[in-house]
C-alpha positions in Angstrom: 14.0 0.6 5.0 17.1 1.7 3.0 16.5 -1.1 0.5 12.9 0.0 0.0 14.0 3.7 -0.5 16.3 2.7 -3.3 13.4 1.0 -5.0 11.1 4.0 -4.6 13.9 6.3 -6.0 14.4 4.2 -9.1 10.7 3.9 -9.8 9.8 7.5 -9.3 12.8 8.8 -11.2 11.5 6.8 -14.2 8.0 8.0 -13.8 8.9 11.7 -13.3 11.5 11.7 -16.1 8.9 12.2 -18.8 6.6 14.5 -16.9 8.0 17.8 -18.1 8.2 16.4 -21.6 4.5 15.5 -21.9 3.2 19.0 -23.0 5.8 19.1 -25.7 5.4 15.4 -26.7 1.7 16.0 -26.9 2.1 18.8 -29.4 3.7 16.3 -31.9 0.2 14.8 -32.2 -1.5 18.2 -32.4 -2.8 18.0 -28.8 -4.7 21.0 -27.3 -4.2 22.0 -23.7 -7.1 19.6 -22.9 -5.3 16.8 -24.8 -2.1 17.4 -22.9 -4.0 17.3 -19.6 -5.5 14.0 -20.7 -2.0 12.6 -21.2 -1.3 13.4 -17.6 -4.7 12.0 -16.4 -4.4 8.8 -18.4 -1.5 7.6 -16.2 -3.7 8.2 -13.1 -6.6 6.3 -14.7 -4.5 3.2 -14.8 -3.2 4.0 -11.3 -6.7 3.8 -9.8 -7.1 0.2 -10.9 -3.5 -0.6 -10.2 -3.4 0.6 -6.6 -6.6 -1.3 -5.8 -5.5 -4.5 -7.5 -1.9 -4.6 -6.4 -2.5 -3.4 -2.9 -4.9 -6.3 -2.3 -2.7 -8.8 -4.1 0.3 -7.8 -1.9 -1.8 -8.7 1.1 -2.5 -12.1 -0.6 0.7 -13.2 -2.2 3.3 -10.9 -0.7 4.9 -7.5 -1.4 8.0 -8.6 -3.2 6.5 -10.6 -6.1 4.1 -7.7 -6.8 6.8 -5.1 -6.9 9.0 -7.3 -9.2 6.2 -8.0 -11.7 4.8 -4.4 -11.8 8.1 -2.6 -12.3 9.2 -5.0 -15.0 5.9 -4.5 -16.9 6.1 -0.7 -16.5 9.5 -0.8 -18.2 8.0 -2.5 -21.3 5.2 0.0 -21.5 7.7 2.9 -21.6 9.4 1.4 -24.6 6.0 1.1 -26.4 5.1 4.7 -25.4 8.2 6.0 -27.3 6.8 4.7 -30.5 3.1 5.7 -30.0 1.6 6.4 -33.5 -1.1 8.8 -32.4 -2.4 10.8 -29.4 -5.1 8.2 -28.7 -2.5 5.4 -28.7 -0.2 7.4 -26.4 -3.1 8.0 -24.0 -4.0 4.2 -24.0 -0.3 3.3 -23.3 -0.2 5.8 -20.4 -3.2 4.1 -18.9 -1.4 0.7 -19.0 1.8 2.2 -17.6 -0.2 3.8 -14.8 -1.8 0.4 -14.0 1.6 -1.3 -13.5 3.0 1.7 -11.7 0.1 1.7 -9.1 2.2 0.3 -6.3 2.7 3.2 -3.9 0.1 1.5 -1.6 2.2 -1.6 -1.7 5.3 0.4 -0.7 3.4 2.0 2.1 2.2 -1.5 3.1 5.9 -2.5 3.4 6.6 0.5 5.6 3.7 -0.5 7.8 5.0 -4.1 8.0 8.4 -3.0 9.4 7.6 0.2 11.4 6.0 0.6 14.8 3.0 3.0 14.7 4.7 5.8 16.6 7.5 5.9 14.1 5.3 5.7 11.0 5.2 9.4 10.3 9.0 9.6 10.3 9.4 6.6 7.9 6.6 8.0 5.7 8.7 11.1 5.6 11.7 9.1 4.5 9.5 7.5 1.8 8.5 11.0 0.7 12.1 12.1 0.7 13.1 9.2 -1.6 10.1 10.0 -3.8 11.1 13.6 -4.1 14.7 12.8 -4.8 13.5 10.6 -7.7 11.1 13.4 -8.6 14.0 15.9 -8.8 16.4 13.6 -10.6 14.0 12.3 -13.2 12.9 15.6 -14.8 16.5 16.8 -14.9 17.5 13.7 -16.9 14.5 14.0 -19.2 15.0 17.7 -19.8 18.6 17.2 -20.7 18.1 14.2 -22.9 15.2 15.5 -24.9 15.8 17.2 -28.3 12.4 18.4 -29.4 13.8 19.8 -32.6 14.3 16.3 -33.9 10.5 15.6 -33.6 9.4 12.2 -32.1 13.0 10.8 -32.3 14.1 13.6 -30.0 12.0 12.2 -27.2 13.2 8.5 -27.5 16.3 8.9 -25.4 14.5 10.2 -22.2 11.7 7.7 -22.6 14.2 4.8 -23.0 16.0 6.1 -19.9 12.6 5.9 -18.0 12.3 2.3 -19.1 15.9 1.5 -17.9 15.1 3.0 -14.5 11.9 0.9 -14.2 13.8 -2.2 -15.2 16.4 -1.4 -12.6 13.7 -1.1 -9.9 12.5 -4.6 -10.9 16.0 -6.1 -10.6 16.5 -4.3 -7.3 13.3 -5.7 -5.9 14.3 -9.2 -7.1 17.8 -9.3 -5.8 17.8 -7.0 -2.7 14.3 -6.5 -1.3 13.2 -9.0 1.3 9.6 -10.1 1.8 8.0 -8.1 4.7 4.4 -9.3 4.7 3.5 -10.8 8.1 4.0 -14.5 8.3 0.5 -15.3 9.3 -1.0 -13.2 6.5 -1.0 -16.1 4.0 -3.4 -18.0 6.2 -5.9 -15.2 6.2 -8.2 -14.5 3.2 -7.5 -11.3 1.4 -9.9 -8.5 2.3 -12.6 -7.8 -0.2 -12.6 -4.5 -2.0 -15.9 -3.4 -0.5 -14.6 -4.2 3.0 -11.8 -1.6 2.6 -14.4 0.9 1.4 -16.7 0.1 4.3 -13.8 0.3 6.8 -12.8 3.8 5.6 -16.4 5.0 5.3 -17.2 4.0 8.8 -14.3 5.9 10.3 -14.8 9.7 10.5 -11.0 10.4 10.7 -10.1 8.2 7.8 -12.9 9.6 5.7 -11.7 13.2 6.3 -8.1 12.3 5.5 -9.2 10.7 2.2 -11.1 13.8 1.3 -8.1 16.1 2.1 -5.7 14.0 0.1 -8.1 13.7 -2.9 -8.6 17.5 -3.2 -5.0 18.5 -2.4 -3.4 16.1 -4.8 -6.0 17.0 -7.5 -4.9 20.6 -7.2 -1.2 19.7 -7.2 -1.5 17.5 -10.2 -3.3 20.2 -12.1 -0.5 22.6 -11.4 1.9 20.1 -12.8 -0.1 19.6 -15.9 -0.5 23.2 -16.8 2.9 24.5 -15.6 4.7 23.7 -18.9 2.0 25.4 -20.9 1.7 28.4 -18.6 5.5 29.1 -18.6 5.7 28.6 -22.4 2.9 31.2 -22.8 4.3 33.7 -20.3 8.1 33.2 -20.5 8.7 31.2 -23.7 10.1 28.2 -21.7 10.8 24.8 -23.3 11.7 21.3 -22.0 15.0 22.4 -20.5 13.7 25.2 -18.4 10.7 23.1 -17.2 13.0 20.2 -16.4 15.3 22.3 -14.4 12.4 23.8 -12.5 11.3 20.3 -11.5 14.8 19.8 -9.9 14.0 22.7 -7.6 10.5 21.2 -7.0 11.8 17.8 -6.1 14.7 19.2 -4.1 12.5 21.3 -1.9 10.3 18.3 -1.2 13.4 16.2 -0.4 14.7 18.7 2.1 11.3 19.0 3.8 10.7 15.3 4.2 14.2 14.3 5.1 15.0 17.0 7.6 11.9 19.0 8.6 8.8 16.8 8.7 10.1 14.6 11.6 10.8 17.5 14.1 7.6 19.2 13.1 5.5 16.1 13.7 7.2 15.5 17.0 6.5 19.1 18.1 3.0 19.7 16.7 1.6 16.3 15.6 0.6 15.1 12.1 -2.8 16.8 12.0 -1.5 20.3 12.6 1.3 19.8 10.1 -1.4 18.9 7.5 -3.1 22.2 8.2 0.2 24.1 7.8 0.9 22.3 4.5 -2.5 23.2 3.1 -1.9 26.9 3.9 1.4 26.8 2.1 -0.2 25.1 -0.9 -3.0 27.7 -1.2 -0.5 30.6 -0.8 1.8 29.3 -3.6 -1.1 28.9 -6.0 -2.5 32.4 -5.4 0.8 34.1 -5.8 1.9 32.4 -9.0 -0.3 34.4 -11.4 -0.1 37.5 -9.3 3.7 37.9 -9.4 4.2 36.2 -12.8 8.0 36.4 -13.0 10.4 33.6 -14.2 12.2 33.5 -10.8 9.0 33.5 -8.8 7.6 30.7 -11.0 10.5 28.5 -9.9 10.3 29.5 -6.2 6.5 29.2 -6.0 6.5 25.8 -7.7 9.1 24.7 -5.2 6.9 26.1 -2.4 4.0 24.2 -3.8 6.0 21.0 -3.3 6.8 22.1 0.3 3.1 22.3 1.1 2.5 19.0 -0.6 5.3 17.4 1.3 4.1 18.6 4.6 0.4 17.7 4.1 0.1 14.4 2.4 2.8 12.1 3.9 1.2 12.9 7.2 -2.2 12.2 5.9 -0.9 8.8 4.8 0.8 8.2 8.1 -2.5 8.9 10.0 -4.4 6.6 7.7 -1.8 3.8 8.2 -1.9 4.3 12.0 -5.7 3.9 11.9 -5.6 0.7 9.9 -5.0 -2.9 11.3 -2.0 -4.9 9.9 -4.1 -7.3 7.8 -5.7 -4.4 5.9 -2.6 -2.2 5.3 -2.2 -3.2 1.6 -5.9 -2.9 0.8 -6.5 0.4 2.6 -3.3 2.1 1.6 -3.9 0.9 -2.0 -7.4 2.3 -1.8 -6.0 5.7 -0.7 -3.5 5.7 -3.5 -6.3 4.8 -5.9 -8.4 7.7 -4.5 -5.4 10.0 -5.1 -5.0 8.7 -8.6 -8.7 9.3 -9.3 -8.2 12.9 -8.3 -5.4 13.1 -11.0 -7.8 11.8 -13.6 -10.6 14.2 -12.9 -8.8 17.4 -12.1 -6.1 17.9 -14.8 -8.4 17.6 -17.8 -10.9 20.0 -16.2 -8.2 22.5 -15.3 -6.6 22.1 -18.7 -10.0 23.1 -20.2 -10.1 26.0 -17.8 -6.6 27.0 -18.8 -7.8 27.1 -22.4 -10.5 29.7 -21.4 -8.3 31.8 -19.2 -4.7 30.9 -18.5 -4.5 32.2 -14.8 -7.8 30.8 -13.7 -6.7 27.3 -12.7 -4.4 28.8 -10.0 -7.1 30.7 -8.3 -9.6 27.9 -8.6 -7.2 25.3 -7.1 -6.4 27.7 -4.3 -10.1 28.0 -3.5 -10.4 24.2 -3.4 -7.6 24.0 -0.9 -9.2 26.7 1.1 -12.3 24.6 1.4 -10.2 21.7 2.8 -8.9 23.8 5.7 -12.0 23.4 7.9 -11.9 19.7 7.2 -8.2 19.6 8.3 -9.0 21.5 11.5 -11.7 18.9 12.3 -9.0 16.3 11.9 -7.0 18.2 14.6 -10.0 18.0 16.9 -10.6 14.3 16.3 -6.9 13.6 17.0 -7.2 15.5 20.3 -10.3 13.5 21.2 -8.4 10.2 20.4 -5.3 11.1 22.4 -6.7 10.1 25.9 -7.8 6.7 24.5 
């Protein structure tokens, strides 16, 4: 598990390093708020295909070779992204990067391989903590290395740093990470894509968890996409301020998942913690445009991550617990693909909404989370019905 967490940290630090830079990088190509949102969504478009393909391949050929290949390929795409000649090319490159970075389902397959079901929520929490540590570290590095005044050249150092982190993840997977796929998995045919869809669609609990994750991550990704634009409009912030905010965002998620999520799950169960996380998410979204102060912008963005960190690792843990070992890679990859699809659909739409009225995305996303609360409460009831069995 510690070896895997190092890999997650390196990979996510590289991915998140350029996130706060994208709104400002996009303006070099004359991108509107919709165009900037498309830069965010393009990565997730590649993620959809990547999570499905690599999750299934990890069930077939093993987790380790998939992780080595994908992280090395992602490193190359970052280098190409630094020299994108146009907005269209930058979006296309982000799609390819997203494809090779679509391995979170594979990572969760590794966790399922090595973790008993009753401990899975705790280890998913550790996975989330490593994710958030990378998410906090990456933007800080990116914000400090970027020099927007130099134009495109000012963005080369942070993007090269992202490439180095991805390359480091590939080397770590090659030299340190053992293969964890069950020994008898090679003798079984890899599950077909439609079988994973059928398995999820036939299970009322999994179907609800997929829906909650889809809508919740859509809202969270949309807040990420417009935050730089919203703070630049309201407070005159640039890459440094946004990068430093993302330190607080990642740090809050790290603290929740490293120290809080385990005791909460032990006391209340995963389903109830999901409900609490959705309530925190909705509250943070509503309050952001209401208070509208620089300090509150940082605090509420961090609180947004707290809600995210409570809800979605537990949703992933419940999906994993409800999935047999030979389908872990496929089903978890399908869940990550569904989450990535939400990042494709939502940010461009809410980027367009932002262009009409800057505060509207916050209220609309809060309403979407509110609609998921009855679904999450039904998950609590289903878990209570399953408990005797």
